C-alpha positions in Angstrom: 0.0 0.0 0.0 1.5 3.3 -1.0 0.7 6.7 0.5 0.2 9.8 -1.5 2.2 12.8 -0.2 0.5 16.1 -0.2 1.3 18.4 -3.1 2.5 22.0 -2.8 -1.0 23.2 -3.7 -2.5 21.0 -0.9 0.0 22.4 1.6 -0.7 26.0 0.6 -4.3 25.5 1.7 -3.1 24.9 5.3 -4.4 27.6 7.7 -1.7 29.9 9.0 -2.5 28.9 12.6 -1.3 25.4 11.8 2.3 26.4 10.9 2.9 29.8 12.5 5.6 30.2 15.1 3.6 30.8 18.3 4.4 34.0 20.2 6.4 37.0 19.1 9.7 38.3 20.5 9.0 41.9 21.4 11.3 44.7 22.6 10.1 48.1 23.9 11.0 51.1 21.9 13.1 52.8 24.6 15.9 50.3 25.3 19.0 50.7 23.2 19.7 49.1 19.8 22.4 47.1 21.5 19.8 45.7 23.9 17.5 44.8 21.0 20.3 43.2 19.2 21.1 41.1 22.3 17.5 40.0 22.4 17.7 38.9 18.8 20.8 36.8 19.5 19.5 35.4 22.8 16.3 34.2 21.1 17.9 33.1 17.8 15.7 35.3 15.6 16.5 37.7 12.7 13.9 40.3 13.7 12.1 41.5 16.8 8.9 43.4 17.0 9.3 46.9 18.5 6.4 48.0 20.7 5.8 51.3 22.5 7.0 51.1 26.1 3.8 52.8 27.1 1.7 50.1 25.4 -0.4 50.2 22.3 0.0 48.9 18.8 3.4 47.6 17.6 5.6 50.1 15.8 7.2 47.5 13.5 10.1 45.2 12.9 13.7 45.7 13.6 15.7 43.2 11.6 19.3 42.1 11.6 19.8 43.6 8.2 18.3 46.9 9.5 21.0 47.1 12.1 23.6 47.4 9.4 22.8 51.1 9.0 23.7 51.7 12.6 27.1 49.8 12.8 29.2 53.0 12.7 27.2 54.6 15.5 27.1 54.0 19.2 24.3 51.5 19.3 24.1 51.8 23.1 23.0 55.4 22.8 20.2 55.0 20.2 16.8 53.7 21.1 15.5 50.6 19.5 12.5 52.5 18.2 14.8 54.3 15.7 15.7 51.1 14.0 12.2 50.0 12.8 12.5 49.1 9.2 9.2 47.5 8.5 5.7 48.3 9.7 3.7 45.4 11.1 1.6 43.4 8.6 -1.2 41.1 9.8 -2.8 38.0 8.7 -5.8 36.2 10.4 -5.2 32.7 11.8 -7.7 31.0 9.4 -6.2 32.4 6.3 -4.5 29.9 4.0 -0.8 29.6 3.5 -1.2 30.8 -0.1 -2.5 34.1 1.1 0.5 34.4 3.5 2.8 33.6 0.5 1.2 36.4 -1.5 1.6 38.8 1.4 5.2 37.9 2.0 6.0 38.2 -1.7 5.1 41.9 -1.4 8.2 44.1 -1.4 9.2 45.2 2.1 7.2 42.5 3.9 9.3 40.0 5.7 7.1 38.9 8.6 3.4 38.5 9.2 1.8 38.9 12.6 -1.0 36.3 13.1 -3.9 37.9 14.9 -7.7 37.6 14.7 -7.9 41.4 14.0 -5.3 43.6 12.4 -3.7 45.5 15.2 -4.8 43.0 17.7 -2.7 41.0 20.1 -0.6 38.6 17.9 -0.8 34.9 18.5 2.3 34.2 16.4 4.4 35.1 13.4 5.0 33.7 9.9 8.3 34.3 8.0 9.2 33.1 4.6 11.2 30.2 6.0 8.0 28.9 7.6 6.3 28.7 4.2 9.3 27.0 2.7 9.3 24.4 5.5 5.6 23.8 5.2 5.8 23.1 1.4 9.1 21.1 1.5 8.6 19.2 4.7 8.6 15.5 4.0 
């Protein structure tokens, strides 16, 4: 008896909630870039979500590539909020992977926050590597 493996098209119908990374690494906007960089290294991620220290909607993503512009400056004296390079983009948990793929194919979009309502509390995050893993996972 042989089993049929799912096709890429089948896998792209998977709801985002089934393959997102649960939780989101956040950093308040007032600590230094150096502190935010340390959080990225400590958690093994390539981006952190910068949030207002006073609460409210996320400001956006600070990525490892976004830190390159600050290398010749004293990163301990610049707040993390200055290094936001991408606004937050949202996708609902029930949306299919194909919709996430289309959103991530948009120039300037590298991460999607998964939340029932845009601007709401994120349940997780989807990055391009998550889609690659979904489609190529044996």
